[in-house]
Kinemage of the C-alpha trace (Angstrom):
@kinemage 1
@onewidth
@group {chain A} dominant
@subgroup {mainchain}
@vectorlist {calphas} color= white
{ca met a 1} P 12.318 18.758 -41.913
{ca lys a 2} L 12.204 15.379 -40.143
{ca thr a 3} L 9.072 14.368 -38.036
{ca ser a 4} L 8.620 11.918 -35.168
{ca val a 5} L 7.719 8.578 -35.873
{ca ala a 6} L 4.938 6.591 -33.795
{ca ile a 7} L 6.097 3.298 -32.637
{ca gly a 8} L 2.825 2.235 -31.138
{ca thr a 9} L 0.627 2.166 -28.279
{ca ile a 10} L 1.972 1.542 -24.545
{ca trp a 11} L 0.039 0.892 -21.469
{ca val a 12} L 0.800 2.906 -18.249
{ca cys a 13} L -0.493 2.750 -14.544
{ca leu a 14} L -2.461 5.631 -13.053
{ca cys a 15} L 0.708 6.843 -11.382
{ca cys a 16} L 2.281 7.582 -14.541
{ca leu a 17} L -1.019 9.098 -16.032
{ca phe a 18} L -1.424 11.470 -13.063
{ca ala a 19} L 2.202 12.302 -13.202
{ca arg a 20} L 1.771 13.619 -16.625
{ca glu a 21} L -1.699 14.616 -16.948
{ca gly a 22} L -2.556 15.376 -13.452
{ca asp a 23} L -2.267 18.160 -10.912
{ca gly a 24} L 0.373 16.476 -8.758
{ca asp a 25} L 3.593 14.645 -9.081
{ca gly a 26} L 1.904 11.201 -9.696
{ca cys a 27} L 1.708 8.734 -6.644
{ca asp a 28} L 0.642 9.540 -3.217
{ca gly a 29} L 2.727 6.636 -2.033
{ca asn a 30} L -0.158 4.065 -2.585
{ca gly a 31} L -0.462 4.049 -6.438
{ca gly a 32} L 2.171 1.543 -7.143
{ca cys a 33} L 4.911 3.156 -9.211
{ca ala a 34} L 8.113 1.071 -9.107
{ca gly a 35} L 10.071 4.229 -9.206
{ca asp a 36} L 10.001 7.448 -10.942
{ca pro a 37} L 7.057 7.774 -13.281
{ca trp a 38} L 7.884 7.528 -16.988
{ca ala a 39} L 11.661 6.236 -16.119
{ca glu a 40} L 11.279 3.332 -18.533
{ca ile a 41} L 10.852 5.635 -21.554
{ca pro a 42} L 14.527 6.247 -23.017
{ca asp a 43} L 15.960 9.483 -24.373
{ca gly a 44} L 14.830 10.333 -27.781
{ca tyr a 45} L 11.209 9.000 -27.159
{ca thr a 46} L 8.092 11.040 -26.204
{ca val a 47} L 4.532 9.904 -25.362
{ca thr a 48} L 1.096 11.565 -26.127
{ca leu a 49} L -2.220 10.381 -24.317
{ca gly a 50} L -4.449 7.993 -26.387
{ca met a 51} L -3.956 5.754 -29.327
{ca phe a 52} L -4.401 6.087 -33.160
{ca arg a 53} L -7.824 5.740 -34.400
{ca glu a 54} L -6.737 2.560 -36.528
{ca glu a 55} L -5.916 0.870 -33.246
{ca his a 56} L -9.220 1.197 -31.734
{ca ala a 57} L -11.682 -1.866 -31.583
{ca asp a 58} L -13.898 -2.472 -34.504
{ca gly a 59} L -17.256 -0.731 -34.084
{ca cys a 60} L -15.590 2.538 -32.340
{ca lys a 61} L -16.532 5.393 -34.579
{ca glu a 62} L -15.086 8.907 -34.650
{ca gly a 63} L -16.601 10.970 -31.747
{ca asp a 64} L -18.081 8.097 -30.032
{ca glu a 65} L -17.288 7.351 -26.332
{ca cys a 66} L -15.500 4.090 -26.305
{ca asp a 67} L -13.241 2.436 -23.772
{ca cys a 68} L -10.345 1.186 -26.061
{ca glu a 69} L -7.691 3.374 -24.392
{ca arg a 70} L -8.273 2.190 -20.982
{ca arg a 71} L -8.017 -1.041 -19.351
{ca thr a 72} L -9.680 -1.407 -16.190
{ca phe a 73} L -7.456 -4.265 -14.768
{ca ser a 74} L -4.155 -5.600 -15.886
{ca trp a 75} L -1.216 -7.574 -14.460
{ca arg a 76} L 1.195 -6.524 -17.154
{ca pro a 77} L 3.887 -4.183 -15.944
{ca cys a 78} L 3.296 -0.588 -16.556
{ca glu a 79} L 5.550 0.508 -19.410
{ca gly a 80} L 5.992 3.726 -18.198
{ca cys a 81} L 7.555 3.177 -14.703
{ca gly a 82} L 7.959 -0.681 -14.863
{ca ser a 83} L 5.467 -1.432 -11.676
{ca ser a 84} L 4.080 -4.938 -11.759
{ca leu a 85} L 1.209 -4.064 -9.494
{ca gly a 86} L -1.890 -4.936 -11.084
{ca gly a 87} L -4.420 -2.213 -11.751
{ca glu a 88} L -5.970 0.057 -14.451
{ca arg a 89} L -3.775 0.922 -17.508
{ca gln a 90} L -4.057 3.835 -19.946
{ca ala a 91} L -2.871 3.958 -23.546
{ca tyr a 92} L -0.345 6.311 -24.493
{ca thr a 93} L 1.423 6.484 -28.200
{ca leu a 94} L 5.164 6.143 -28.027
{ca trp a 95} L 6.896 8.357 -30.476
{ca gln a 96} L 10.683 8.256 -31.811
{ca glu a 97} L 11.996 11.804 -31.991
{ca pro a 98} L 14.082 12.582 -35.239
């Protein structure tokens, strides 16, 4: 049985976060998604919220509250939808399906 392979961490805007984890369809028109949330993720790949423990900053321990998985402000484009609007980014793990 083949398993998914973790590619690494991607950083997405709040629109993509809320589209996947929230109770709505993402943006309310003011959130900044350049297009469809998660449209930048190609077929054959999936995402999961968060990052691997090994990717956390030094000093973060299992069970501790840390802010490693959230960037409060970034100008880097969202890796989920491609939006270049600055704002908060949330970590997701990108997986390649077998």
